N, C-alpha and C positions, 0 to 999 in steps of 0.2 A: 479625499485623497486620487488624482489618478494615478496611471500605470504603476497601482501598487499588484505586488503579484500575490499569487493565492500558495498559504503554505498549506498542508495537508499532515495529521498524525493521525496514522490507521492501526490499531491495534486488534489482533487476530489472539485467540486462546487456543491452543490445538488440544484435543484430547490427549490424556495421558499418555496411552498407547499408541498414538498416529504422531509425536511430535517430527521423528527425522522424516516422514514421508510430508507433513505438512512445509517442511524447511526446505527441502526437495521442491516442491510446487510453488513456492514464493520463492525462492533464489532464481526458479525460470522467466520471471517478471521482470528482474533487474534489467539486462540490458536492453531488451525492445522495450521498455519503457522509458531508459535512459537516452534511446536514441528519438524517441518523439517531438515533434516541434512544439516546441514551449517548455519541454521538461529542464527544468535549469538544478535539481538537485532531485535524488530519489535514491535514499538509504532504506535498507534491512537492519534492523536490531536484534537482540535475542537477550531476553533480561538473563542475566549472569547468574540471578537466585532461584528463577521458576523457568525452568526450560523451555515450559508451554506457552509461554508470553512472547510473542513478536510487535514488532512497530514499525511500521513504514513511517519515515520524515520524507515529506515530499516538499518541492517547491515549482510552482506552474508561473508562466508570465500571464495567463489570464485565465476566467472560468473556460473561457473557450477551449482552451489549451485543455483545461482540466477535464471537460466533457468528454473530448475526442478522446483522452484516456480511459475515460471510464466506458467510452464505447469502444475502445479496441481489442479485436478479436482474442490478443493475447490475456486481456482480462477478464473477458466474456468465460473463456475456456477456463479459467481458475475460478469463477463462481461457479461454473458448474461441478466443479471438483470439491470444493469447502464442505457440502453440506455431511459427507462424513468425516471430515477430518478437525473438526472443530467442535469446540466446548458451547460457545453462545454465539450470537450473529456479529459479525466484525464492527464495532465501534470507530466510526469514521468523521473525523471533525476537521473542518474548514477554521482556517484563522487568519488574520491581519497580523503584520508584524506591528507593534505600536512604538516601540521604542529599540 
């Protein structure tokens, strides 16, 4: 299927004592990411029952747009901060819509 968008689900787990700090850092990504060429949808969720659990739901027009996003200065700045804020490495998965 051509012209299919790329969906991303990125799960990030905060250290228990770093939840608010991580939330603030993740929220800084929202507006710059939404302004990027190729961004269709960019949302951040926080689990109601486990406040350490954050999930980005993203949709991009193409692999190229996603690659540009991953190389963006604001995302690179986040990567440098994550090490001291997260319990595990982020779980980032790419999907195509089937139905």
